C-alpha positions in Angstrom: 12.5 82.7 -53.7 14.6 81.6 -50.7 17.6 79.3 -50.8 15.8 76.6 -48.9 12.9 76.6 -51.3 15.3 76.4 -54.3 17.1 73.4 -52.7 13.8 71.6 -52.1 12.3 72.2 -55.6 15.5 71.6 -57.6 15.7 67.9 -57.1 15.3 65.1 -59.6 12.5 62.6 -59.4 14.3 60.3 -56.9 14.6 63.1 -54.3 10.9 63.9 -54.7 9.4 60.4 -55.1 12.1 58.2 -53.7 10.8 58.1 -50.1 7.1 57.4 -50.9 8.1 54.8 -53.5 10.3 53.0 -51.0 7.6 53.0 -48.4 5.1 51.7 -50.9 7.4 48.9 -52.1 8.1 48.0 -48.4 4.4 47.9 -47.6 3.6 45.7 -50.6 6.4 43.3 -49.7 5.1 43.2 -46.1 1.6 42.4 -47.3 2.8 39.7 -49.7 5.1 38.2 -47.0 2.2 38.0 -44.5 0.0 36.2 -47.1 2.6 33.8 -48.6 5.2 32.9 -46.0 5.4 31.5 -42.5 8.0 31.8 -39.8 10.5 34.6 -40.7 8.2 35.9 -43.4 5.7 36.8 -40.7 8.3 38.7 -38.7 9.4 40.6 -41.8 5.7 41.5 -42.5 5.4 43.0 -39.1 8.5 45.1 -39.6 7.6 46.1 -43.1 4.0 47.1 -42.3 5.1 48.9 -39.1 7.8 51.0 -40.8 5.4 53.6 -42.3 3.7 54.1 -38.9 7.1 54.6 -37.2 8.3 56.9 -39.9 5.2 59.0 -39.8 5.4 59.4 -36.0 9.1 60.3 -36.2 8.6 63.0 -38.9 5.6 64.3 -37.0 7.5 64.6 -33.8 10.5 66.2 -35.5 8.3 68.7 -37.2 6.5 69.6 -34.0 9.8 70.4 -32.3 11.0 72.7 -35.1 
């Protein structure tokens, strides 16, 4: 087993599930904000629901370069 694989697999649950949980909570907050609030809540919902798309594009572009 290589050193890189050991570093990736030896994390605790936060390093494995932390990112997806954060994106899920942010998406849920964005959906609720869009349904329940007006004004600034609408702007927050656009940012919160756009974040997973931006993160996916960024990681995809970063992986294609490497």
